[in-house]
C-alpha positions in Angstrom: 14.2 -14.3 -3.1 12.3 -17.3 -1.8 10.8 -17.3 1.7 10.3 -20.3 3.8 7.9 -18.6 6.1 7.8 -15.3 4.2 4.3 -14.2 4.7 3.3 -16.6 7.5 3.7 -15.9 11.2 6.5 -17.7 12.9 7.3 -17.8 16.7 9.2 -14.5 16.2 5.9 -12.9 15.3 4.3 -14.0 18.5 7.2 -12.7 20.5 6.9 -9.4 18.7 3.2 -9.1 19.5 3.7 -10.1 23.1 6.5 -7.5 23.5 4.4 -4.6 22.0 1.3 -5.5 24.0 3.3 -5.9 27.2 4.8 -2.5 26.7 1.4 -1.0 26.3 0.2 -2.7 29.4 3.3 -1.5 31.4 2.5 2.0 30.3 -1.0 1.6 31.7 -2.6 2.3 28.3 -6.1 1.2 27.6 -6.8 -1.8 25.4 -9.4 -1.3 22.6 -12.6 -3.3 23.0 -11.0 -5.2 25.9 -7.8 -6.4 24.3 -4.5 -5.2 22.9 -4.8 -8.0 20.3 -7.2 -7.1 17.4 -7.9 -10.2 15.3 -6.9 -10.1 11.6 -8.3 -13.3 10.1 -6.6 -14.1 6.8 -6.8 -16.7 4.0 -3.9 -18.1 2.1 -4.6 -19.1 -1.5 -2.0 -21.1 -3.4 -2.6 -21.6 -7.2 -1.7 -25.1 -8.2 0.4 -25.9 -11.2 -2.5 -27.4 -13.1 -4.1 -23.9 -13.4 -3.9 -22.2 -16.7 -4.8 -19.0 -18.6 -5.5 -18.9 -22.3 -6.1 -16.1 -24.7 -7.9 -17.0 -27.9 -8.7 -15.3 -31.1 -11.7 -16.6 -33.0 -11.0 -20.1 -31.7 -7.3 -20.1 -32.0 -5.9 -20.7 -28.4 -2.6 -19.4 -27.0 -1.9 -20.8 -23.6 0.1 -18.2 -21.7 3.4 -19.2 -20.0 2.9 -18.6 -16.3 5.7 -16.5 -14.9 7.3 -15.8 -18.2 4.4 -14.1 -20.0 1.6 -13.7 -17.4 1.1 -14.0 -13.7 -2.4 -14.6 -12.4 -4.3 -15.6 -9.3 -7.7 -15.4 -7.5 -8.6 -13.7 -4.2 -11.8 -15.7 -4.1 -11.2 -18.3 -1.4 -12.5 -21.3 -3.3 -10.8 -24.5 -4.4 -11.8 -24.1 -8.0 -12.6 -21.0 -10.1 -13.4 -21.0 -13.9 -13.8 -18.4 -16.6 -14.8 -19.5 -20.1 -14.6 -17.4 -23.3 -14.8 -14.1 -21.5 -14.8 -11.2 -24.0 -11.7 -9.0 -23.7 -12.3 -5.2 -23.4 -9.6 -2.5 -23.4 -10.5 0.0 -20.7 -7.4 2.3 -21.0 -6.2 3.1 -17.5 -9.3 1.7 -15.9 -10.0 4.9 -13.9 -13.1 6.5 -12.6 -12.1 9.9 -11.1 -14.8 12.5 -10.9 -12.4 15.2 -9.6 -10.4 14.8 -12.8 -13.5 14.5 -15.0 -12.3 11.1 -16.1 -14.2 7.9 -16.5 -12.7 5.0 -18.6 -15.8 2.8 -18.0 -18.4 5.3 -19.2 -20.7 3.9 -21.8 -19.7 0.3 -21.6 -20.9 -2.7 -19.6 -18.1 -5.0 -18.6 -20.0 -7.4 -16.4 -18.6 -10.9 -16.9 -15.9 -9.7 -19.3 -12.1 -9.4 -19.1 -10.7 -5.9 -18.8 -7.2 -5.1 -19.9 -5.7 -2.1 -18.1 -2.7 0.1 -18.5 -0.5 0.6 -15.4 0.0 4.0 -13.7 -2.2 7.0 -14.7 -2.4 9.4 -17.7 -0.3 12.0 -15.9 2.7 9.8 -15.9 2.6 9.1 -19.6 2.3 12.8 -20.6 4.0 14.6 -17.7 1.3 17.3 -18.0 0.8 18.8 -14.5 -2.9 19.5 -15.3 -3.5 15.9 -16.2 -4.0 14.0 -12.9 -0.8 15.0 -11.1 1.8 14.9 -13.8 4.6 12.5 -13.3 3.6 12.1 -9.6 1.4 9.0 -9.3 -2.0 9.3 -7.9 -4.0 6.6 -6.2 -5.7 5.9 -9.5 -2.4 4.7 -10.8 -1.9 1.9 -8.3 -2.6 -1.6 -9.3 -4.7 -2.1 -6.1 -7.1 0.6 -7.3 -7.4 -0.9 -10.7 -8.5 -4.3 -9.4 -10.9 -2.7 -7.0 -12.5 -0.6 -9.7 -12.8 -3.5 -12.1 -14.6 -5.5 -9.4 -17.0 -2.5 -8.9 -17.7 -2.6 -12.6 -18.6 -6.3 -12.5 -15.7 -7.6 -14.5 -14.9 -11.3 -14.4 -11.2 -10.8 -14.9 -8.8 -7.9 -14.7 -5.3 -7.9 -16.4 -2.9 -5.1 -15.9 -0.3 -4.5 -18.6 3.2 -4.4 -17.1 5.7 -1.9 -18.5 8.8 -1.3 -16.3 9.0 2.5 -16.2 5.4 3.3 -15.4 5.1 0.3 -13.0 8.4 1.5 -11.2 9.7 -2.1 -11.0 10.8 -4.8 -13.4 8.8 -7.9 -14.4 10.9 -10.0 -11.9 9.1 -8.2 -9.1 5.7 -9.2 -10.5 7.0 -12.8 -11.0 8.3 -13.1 -7.5 5.6 -11.3 -5.6 2.4 -12.7 -7.1 3.4 -16.4 -7.5 3.2 -18.8 -4.7 0.9 -18.4 -1.6 -1.2 -15.2 -1.7 -2.6 -13.9 1.5 -5.8 -11.9 1.8 -8.3 -11.0 4.5 -10.9 -13.5 5.3 -14.0 -12.0 3.9 -17.6 -12.7 4.8 -18.4 -13.4 1.1 -15.1 -15.4 0.6 -13.9 -12.7 -1.8 -17.0 -12.9 -4.1 -16.9 -9.1 -4.4 -13.5 -9.4 -6.1 -13.0 -10.2 -9.8 -12.6 -13.9 -10.3 -9.2 -13.5 -11.9 -6.5 -10.9 -11.2 -3.3 -10.8 -13.1 -0.5 -9.1 -15.0 0.7 -9.5 -18.6 4.0 -8.3 -20.1 3.5 -5.5 -22.6 5.4 -7.3 -25.3 3.3 -10.4 -24.8 0.2 -8.4 -25.1 1.5 -6.8 -28.2 2.0 -10.2 -29.8 -1.5 -11.2 -29.0 -2.9 -7.9 -30.3 -1.4 -8.6 -33.7 -4.4 -10.9 -34.3 -6.8 -8.1 -33.7 -5.3 -5.4 -35.9 -4.2 -3.3 -32.9 -0.8 -2.7 -31.3 0.2 -1.8 -27.8 1.6 1.6 -28.6 -1.6 2.6 -30.5 -3.7 1.6 -27.5 -1.6 3.7 -25.1 -2.0 6.7 -27.4 -5.8 6.3 -27.6 -6.1 6.0 -23.8 -4.6 9.4 -23.1 -7.5 11.3 -24.6 -10.3 12.5 -22.3 -12.7 11.5 -25.1 -11.4 7.8 -24.8 -14.1 5.2 -24.8 -13.5 1.6 -23.8 -14.0 -1.0 -26.5 -13.9 -4.7 -27.0 -10.8 -6.2 -28.7 -13.1 -8.1 -31.1 -12.5 -11.8 -31.4 -10.2 -11.9 -28.3 -11.4 -14.0 -25.4 -9.9 -15.3 -22.1 -10.4 -18.7 -20.5 -8.9 -19.9 -17.3 -9.2 -22.7 -14.7 -7.7 -22.0 -11.3 -7.2 -24.9 -8.9 -6.4 -23.6 -5.5 -5.2 -24.8 -2.1 -7.0 -22.6 0.6 -5.9 -22.3 4.2 -7.2 -20.0 7.0 -4.8 -18.2 9.3 -5.0 -15.8 12.2 -2.8 -12.8 12.9 -3.3 -9.6 15.0 -2.9 -5.9 15.0 -1.7 -4.7 18.4 -3.3 -1.5 19.6 -3.8 0.7 22.7 -5.4 4.0 23.6 -4.7 6.9 25.9 -8.2 8.4 26.5 -8.7 12.1 26.1 -10.0 14.2 29.0 -12.3 16.5 27.1 -13.1 14.9 23.7 -12.4 11.2 24.2 -14.3 10.2 21.0 -11.9 12.3 18.8 -8.6 10.6 18.0 -5.1 11.2 16.9 -3.6 8.1 15.4 0.0 6.7 15.2 0.7 3.6 13.1 3.5 1.3 12.0 3.7 -2.3 10.8 5.3 -4.9 13.0 5.7 -7.7 10.4 8.5 -8.4 8.0 9.4 -11.1 5.5 10.6 -14.1 7.5 13.2 -16.7 6.6 14.9 -17.4 3.3 14.8 -21.0 2.1 17.5 -20.9 -0.6 20.5 -20.3 1.7 23.4 -22.7 2.3 24.1 -24.3 5.7 25.6 -21.8 8.0 24.5 -18.8 6.0 22.3 -16.1 7.6 18.7 -16.8 6.4 16.7 -14.3 8.6 15.3 -11.3 7.0 15.2 -9.2 10.1 13.7 -5.9 9.1 15.6 -3.7 11.6 14.9 -0.6 9.5 11.8 -2.0 7.8 10.1 -1.7 10.2 11.5 -2.1 13.7 12.4 1.7 13.5 8.7 2.4 13.0 7.5 0.2 15.9 10.2 1.7 18.1 8.8 5.2 17.2 5.3 4.1 18.1 6.4 2.8 21.5 8.3 6.0 22.1 5.1 8.0 21.4 3.2 5.7 23.7 5.7 6.3 26.5 5.6 10.1 26.1 1.8 10.2 26.0 1.4 7.9 29.0 3.0 10.6 31.1 0.7 13.5 30.1 -3.0 14.2 29.6 -4.6 15.3 26.3 -8.0 16.6 25.4 -8.4 14.1 22.6 -7.7 10.4 22.7 -4.4 9.0 21.2 -4.4 5.6 19.5 -1.2 3.6 19.1 -1.6 1.0 16.3 0.9 -1.6 15.1 -0.4 -3.6 12.2 0.3 -6.9 10.7 0.8 -8.2 7.2 2.0 -5.0 5.6 4.4 -7.0 3.5 1.5 -9.1 2.2 -0.5 -6.2 0.8 -1.3 -3.9 3.7 -3.7 -6.4 5.1 -3.6 -5.5 8.7 -4.3 -1.9 8.1 -6.9 -2.7 5.6 -8.7 -4.9 8.1 -8.6 -2.2 10.7 -10.0 0.3 8.2 -12.6 -2.0 6.9 -13.8 -3.1 10.4 -12.8 -0.2 12.5 -13.2 -0.5 16.3 -13.7 3.3 16.3 -15.5 5.8 14.1 -13.0 6.7 11.4 -14.7 10.0 10.8 -13.7 11.0 14.3 -10.0 10.5 13.6 -8.5 14.0 13.4 -5.4 12.9 11.6 -2.8 10.1 11.6 1.0 9.6 11.3 2.6 6.6 9.7 6.1 5.4 10.3 7.7 3.0 7.9 11.4 2.2 7.4 13.1 5.2 9.0 16.7 5.2 8.1 19.2 5.5 11.1 20.8 8.8 10.0 22.4 11.6 11.9 20.7 15.0 12.1 19.1 16.4 9.0 18.1 19.8 7.8 14.9 18.5 6.3 12.1 15.9 6.6 10.9 14.0 3.6 7.1 14.0 3.0 6.1 11.0 0.9 3.1 12.0 -1.2 3.9 15.7 -0.7 1.0 18.0 -1.5 -1.7 15.8 0.0 -3.1 17.3 3.3 -3.1 20.2 5.7 -1.0 18.1 8.1 1.9 19.3 6.0 1.1 22.9 6.9 1.6 22.0 10.6 4.8 20.1 9.8 6.2 23.1 7.8 5.5 25.5 10.7 7.1 23.1 13.2 10.2 22.6 11.1 10.5 26.3 10.5 11.0 26.9 14.2 14.4 25.3 13.9 15.3 26.5 10.4 14.5 23.2 8.8 12.3 22.5 5.8 10.1 19.9 4.0 11.7 17.9 1.3 9.1 16.5 -1.1 9.3 12.8 -2.0 12.2 12.7 -4.6 10.5 9.8 -6.5 6.8 10.7 -6.6 6.3 8.7 -9.9 7.0 5.5 -7.9 3.8 6.0 -5.9 5.4 5.2 -2.5 2.6 7.1 -0.8 0.2 4.4 -1.9 2.4 1.5 -0.8 2.4 1.8 3.0 -0.3 1.3 5.6 -1.6 4.8 5.9 -3.3 4.4 2.5 -5.9 2.0 4.0 -7.1 4.9 6.2 -6.6 7.6 3.5 -9.0 5.7 1.2 -11.6 6.1 4.0 -10.9 9.9 4.1 -8.6 10.1 7.2 -5.9 12.7 6.6 -2.5 10.9 7.0 1.1 12.2 7.1 3.9 9.9 6.0 7.0 11.8 6.9 10.3 10.8 8.4 14.0 11.5 8.3 15.5 13.6 5.6 18.2 13.4 2.9 19.9 16.7 3.6 22.4 15.6 6.3 23.8 18.3 8.7 27.1 16.5 8.2 27.5 15.7 4.5 24.5 17.4 2.9 22.2 16.0 0.2 24.9 14.0 -1.5 25.7 12.0 1.6 22.0 11.6 2.3 21.1 10.2 -1.1 24.1 7.9 -1.0 23.0 6.5 2.4 19.5 5.8 1.1 20.8 4.2 -2.0 23.2 2.0 0.0 20.3 0.7 2.2 18.0 0.2 -0.7 20.5 -1.8 -2.8 22.3 -3.7 0.0 19.8 -4.3 2.8 16.2 -3.6 1.8 14.2 -6.8 2.1 17.3 -8.8 2.7 19.3 -10.4 5.5 21.5 -7.2 5.8 18.6 -5.3 7.3 20.0 -5.8 10.8 20.5 -3.6 13.8 24.0 -2.3 14.3 25.2 -0.8 17.5 27.0 1.9 15.5 23.7 3.3 14.2 23.3 7.0 14.7 19.8 7.5 16.0 19.9 11.3 16.3 17.8 11.7 13.1 15.2 9.2 14.3 14.8 11.1 17.6 14.7 14.4 15.7 11.8 13.1 13.6 10.0 11.8 16.7 10.3 15.1 18.5 8.8 17.0 15.5 5.8 14.7 15.1 5.2 14.6 18.8 4.9 18.4 18.9 2.5 18.4 15.9 0.4 15.6 17.3 0.3 17.1 20.8 -1.0 20.4 19.3 -3.7 18.4 17.4 -4.6 16.5 20.6 -5.2 19.6 22.6 -7.0 21.7 20.0 -10.2 21.9 17.9 -8.4 21.7 14.6 -9.7 19.3 11.9 -7.1 19.1 9.1 -8.4 18.0 5.7 -7.0 16.9 2.4 -6.0 19.7 0.1 -8.6 20.8 -2.5 -8.4 18.5 -5.5 -7.0 15.6 -3.6 -8.6 12.2 -4.5 -9.6 11.5 -0.9 -11.1 14.9 0.0 -14.6 14.1 -1.1 -14.6 11.0 1.0 -13.5 12.9 4.0 -16.0 15.7 3.5 -18.8 13.1 3.2 -17.7 11.2 6.3 -17.5 14.4 8.4 -21.0 15.4 7.1 -22.3 12.1 8.2 -23.3 10.9 4.7 
């Protein structure tokens, strides 16, 4: 899929922002810091064709085929970046996880070096429930975390090894997603705190290169599964790269409003959804539909936020309610990340949050799916509320794909804020689970991120309303109580939450 405007904001984006902000104003909700529009300054970095990446072994260079063998880029907003003869170090899964007693960087200094990292986490590879979270991906398995940790360790370059099953998507997704213009937040240091080069390499390509070193890919994977694993240089192997970039600066906005609490106005319950989508295809024939509308992903989520705003505009609550629609989710969760990195409120005072992303227009269901099931005490509240009507929680049926880490709530979760990502279920009142999974599969294969994701007047919205009712009841309980839900013991975000609440 090629996008003419894909990740840039067209006139439709401005119309969307205006509609959301006008709705907030019509409901007499308060702006945040004087405006419903919260700036999200971004940079767009496009790697020019003259850029290259070379892996060399003792002076013998192999120039990697961009797209076919590797995909690489920089998030440092500079016209030119260079790495010369950077020693390559294998760091296993590239994870530092104290709660799992795991540190792949222990005992090695990777400053200025290139780290090669396995995708996902050790639990996926073994399926052992006591090793991380078994087949269910943890945040440590996400590619975003691996680049973040490599930067913390001072690496010059970070290369993730792509293998389809643990990555949960084919190489074509890497090739299509990380080539062309790359958006990032405008950072005060122009991205200097990132590694200079981020990238992916196909596992079979890496295996070919490893042949020079005496190692092979399967052996490296096996070694990395041991808690006693220690990172080590792939002696004689080095990376060099020159990156010639075109850099542009853009401005987008999150749209937000608040209903102030009457007793504890500095304590908050948060609702969030992303308002952006992909834009316009550039490879269609004249007369063909080229607009990737995003009616499910994520007009349903925005509609939910506006419904919550309407309901809360008519009542008073002890705690404040924040309604947040974020931009650039499809470009790497950038709007939510900016809100979390530069929050207009104290995030330690957010009691809990609810994210809405791509709610399928189903009929009534017997269940609600919790993506990332087993994360926080917000699930306890959901279970009680569902039980009142004989309904139940259905855990995410594909936890190994890491969907919990691929939507906007994760930007706040990383800062410790308990978040619930739950929406319609798969167990249809009319048709059961078989009908539910068939409906989901049809959307995913035929409409997701395509022109077929359009509103249809025949949609059954009973399931959407059912989900809104449940979350409204939970949130209203939180908004009028002294409860402070936390992450479950052992969750990777609990220590951050505990420290934030303790004022550390």
